[in-house]
N, C-alpha and C positions, 0 to 999 in steps of 0.2 A: 465359454461353457455353459450349456443349458441350465445345470444345477444352479450355477452363480447368477444367471440371467433371471431365473424364477425368483430367487430370493431378493433380488434387487428390484422389486416392484416398487415404482416411485409411488404408487398409491398407498402402499403400506409403510407409513413413516415410522412405526414402532419396531419394525422387525430389524434385527441386526444385518447390516450389509455384509456382502461377501466379495473376497478378492481371489482370483485365480492366481495360484502361487506354483512356480517350478523350483525344484531344489536340486542345487548343484553342491559338489563338494570338492575338497582338495586337501592335501595333507599340508598340515601346519608348517612342517620343515621345509617346504618348497618355496623358494623366492626367485621370482614371482610366482604367485599361485597358478597351479595347472588344473583349471575348473572342468570337471566332467558331470555330465548329467546324472542325476540320482533317482528323482522320481518327480511325478506330478503329470499334468497340473491337478491340483486339489483346490476345492473351496475353503477358504479360511475365512470364518467370521470374526467380526470385531473391528478394532480401529484399523485406520489406514497404516501400513507399515511405515516406519521412519524412513526418510530418504537421507542416509547418513552423508552421502557425497554432497548433497546440498547443504546440509548442516556444516560440514567441514569448509566448504566454499565460502559460507557466510562468516565463518571465523578466522579464515587463513590470513586476511590482511592484518588484523590485529596481532595474530601470532608471529607475522613476519617482522613487525615492528618490535616485537619482544625478543627476537632472535638475537644472541650475542654475537653480532657480526664483528669480526676483527677489523679495526680502522687501517687504512693505508700508513705507510710510513713515508716520512718526507726526508729528503736529502737536499743540499745545497754545495754549490761549487762556486767560488771558493766558500768556505765556512769552518768554523763558526765565526770567521771575520771576513768582510769584504770591503771594496773601495766604493766611495760615492762616484757617481759617473760612469762606472763601468758594469758590464753585463755579469749579473749573478745567475747561474743556471740553477733552477730548482726543479725537482721531479718527485713523482710519487711511485710507490709499489704497492700495489693492491692485489690480492689473489680472489680467484672463485672459491666459494666455501660451500659446504654441505653440512646439513644438520637432519639428524633423526629425531623424531619425536612421536609421541602417542597422543592421538587427538580423537575423542569419542571412541575410545578402545580400538583405533585403527592406526596402523603404521604410516606415518606421513614423512616424507622426505622433502626438505626445502633447499633449494639451490639458490645461492645469492651471487650475482655477476657484477662486477664493477663496470659501469658504463659512462659515467661522467664525472667530472671533477670541478670544484669551485675553489679557486685560489684567492687568498687574502694574503698580500705580500707584507702587511704590517705598517705600510706608511699611508694607508687610505685608499690605495689601489686594490680593486677586486676584479677578476677575470673568471668567466664562466657563468653557468655550467658549461663545460667543453670536455670532448672526448679525448683530449690530448692530455697525457699524464707525464709526459717528458721522459728523458733518460740521462743516466750519468755520462759524462764526457771523459775522454781519455785525458790523463794529466796534461798531455801537451797541448790540448785544446782548450783547457779552462780559460775562460774569458771570452770566448765566442758567443755570439748571439744564438740563441735557440728559440724554439717555439713557445717555451714556458720561461724563458729568462726574463729579468727585471733589472732596470736602472734606477738605482736609489738616488734621489736629489737631495736627501737629508743625512745627517749623521746621527748615531746613537744606538742605544740597544733596542732591537725590535723583535716580533714575534712573527714568524710565518705560520698561517693557519690554512687548513685544508679540509674541505668537506667532499666525501666521496659518495656518490650517489649510485646505489645498488638496485637493480631489478631482480625480481624473484620469480622462481617457479616452483611447483610442488607436484608430487604424486601421492597416490594412496595405494598401500598394499602393492607396490611394484607397478602400478599402471602408467598410462601415458602422463608425461608432464603437462602441467596447465600454467598458464600466466598468473601471477598474483598482481591485482590491481595496486597501482601506486609504487612508491619507491622507498628504500631505506637510505636516510640521510646520515652518514656516520661521520662525526668529526675526529679528526687525528690529534694526537697530542700536539701543542705548538712547538716549533722549532725555533729556539733562540738565535739570533744574528745580530752581530754588532758591525755598524757600518762606520768606516773611517774615512777621513779625508788624507790624500797624499799631498806632500809640497815638495817641489823640486827647486833646488837653488844651485847656482855655480860658484865655486870658490877657487881662489887663486893659490891658495896653500898647497904645497907638496907634503902630504901626510908622511912620506918616507923621511924626508929631511926635517920636518917640523911636525911631529906626532901630536902635539898639543894645539895645532892651528884650528881655525874656525872650521867645523865641518869634518874634522878627523875623529 
């Protein structure tokens, strides 16, 4: 605009600078906003208007890390007891989660999506990050090898630990979703598991005729 250009003379360093501004309006109750032209352009003198979207983008990573994302739940088959030398199927259940917050007086929506899992089987073996979260088996198939199953070589009381890695995206005032840099790494409560050893022996006693025989 010529009036703005005239006031922004580089040689005049003391004069306040001007910005050409167009005004748009929308009803507050409409989501997402339906913006319509109101007036302008007009020359507005003073400081440069704040870039709210840029300020939100600068803060969104730390806000994502503070978001109370629910951890995945862990399951095991068999459990809470299993056998040494046999496949123990473990699996995770995680969900996509959405959070609404107000940031710099703007309505921001954050979506967290589980994308990877790091398994700690409790005996020193760690697997991941992997996109494989596993799934429960039908009871008739418990003991089969799965993508997430583990064979324990030791006995004792152990804890299975899991970290779920979430990626995030956000939008401002119902606008398009934008990716959030980095990931949220959410640990799950440990799942206790006791590993036993099985011993097989053959006996000659007939437990029907000798109920007190060895092995009866």
